[in-house]
C-alpha positions in Angstrom: 2.9 18.5 -3.7 1.0 16.7 -6.5 -2.2 17.4 -8.4 -4.3 14.4 -7.3 -4.3 12.0 -4.3 -3.1 9.2 -6.6 -0.1 11.1 -7.8 0.6 12.1 -4.2 0.4 8.4 -3.1 2.8 7.4 -5.9 5.4 10.1 -5.1 5.3 9.1 -1.4 5.7 5.4 -2.0 8.5 5.4 -4.6 11.4 3.9 -2.7 9.7 4.1 0.8 7.3 2.0 2.8 4.2 3.6 4.3 1.0 2.4 5.8 -2.4 3.5 4.6 -2.9 5.4 7.9 0.4 7.3 7.4 -0.5 8.1 3.8 -3.9 9.3 5.0 -2.4 11.8 7.4 0.3 13.0 4.9 -2.2 13.6 2.1 -5.1 14.7 4.2 -7.8 12.2 2.9 -9.7 9.5 4.8 -7.9 6.1 5.2 -10.7 4.4 3.4 -10.1 6.5 0.3 -6.4 5.7 0.5 -7.2 2.0 0.1 -9.5 2.8 -2.9 -6.7 4.8 -4.5 -4.1 2.1 -3.8 -6.2 -0.4 -5.7 -6.3 1.9 -8.7 -2.5 2.6 -8.4 -1.8 -1.2 -8.3 -3.8 -1.7 -11.5 -2.2 1.3 -13.2 1.3 0.3 -12.2 1.0 -3.2 -13.7 0.7 -1.6 -17.1 3.9 0.4 -16.7 6.2 -2.3 -15.4 6.4 -0.8 -11.9 5.0 -2.7 -9.0 3.1 -1.9 -5.8 4.9 -3.9 -3.2 2.9 -5.0 -0.1 4.5 -6.0 3.1 1.7 -8.2 4.6 -0.2 -7.5 7.8 1.0 -9.5 10.8 -0.8 -10.6 13.9 0.8 -9.0 17.0 -0.2 -11.9 19.2 1.0 -15.0 17.3 3.0 -13.5 14.4 0.8 -14.9 11.7 1.6 -13.3 8.3 -1.3 -12.6 5.9 0.8 -13.5 2.8 -2.1 -14.9 0.7 -4.4 -12.0 1.3 -5.4 -10.2 -2.0 -7.2 -7.3 -0.4 -5.1 -4.3 0.7 -7.1 -3.4 3.8 -5.9 -4.5 7.2 -7.6 -7.7 8.3 -10.0 -7.7 11.3 -9.0 -11.0 13.0 -6.2 -13.5 12.8 -7.3 -16.8 11.5 -4.8 -18.7 13.6 -5.4 -17.2 17.1 -8.5 -15.0 16.5 -6.5 -12.1 17.9 -7.6 -8.6 16.7 -4.4 -6.7 17.3 -2.8 -6.7 13.9 0.1 -4.7 12.3 -1.3 -3.0 9.2 0.2 -3.8 5.8 2.9 -1.5 4.4 3.1 -0.3 0.8 5.9 0.8 -1.4 6.5 1.2 -5.2 9.3 -0.7 -6.9 10.3 1.2 -10.0 11.4 -0.8 -13.0 15.1 0.3 -13.6 14.6 -0.1 -17.4 11.9 2.6 -17.2 13.5 5.7 -15.8 10.5 8.0 -16.1 9.2 8.1 -12.5 7.0 11.1 -13.0 4.4 9.4 -15.2 3.9 6.2 -13.2 0.1 6.6 -12.8 
């Protein structure tokens, strides 16, 4: 695949949504490391004009969306109903159409 976990994450996320858990299994690194790499990818992408898109986590019990959450990790509890069953956030990369070089995103 790619040389580094970050390059692998970028290639898996361009044009497709994935959770950190799915990325972890596809790349073969712990989920905690995926979140660390995603933070770096987000900072690196901002310099290139591309964007890490985050579909926010959602409470399975009441449907609360964690839209204002800055951290990428899945929340532990819902602030509305205190439920702990939460859909994890999904990540994808939106490539700037004016910058066709997708190979050197990170």
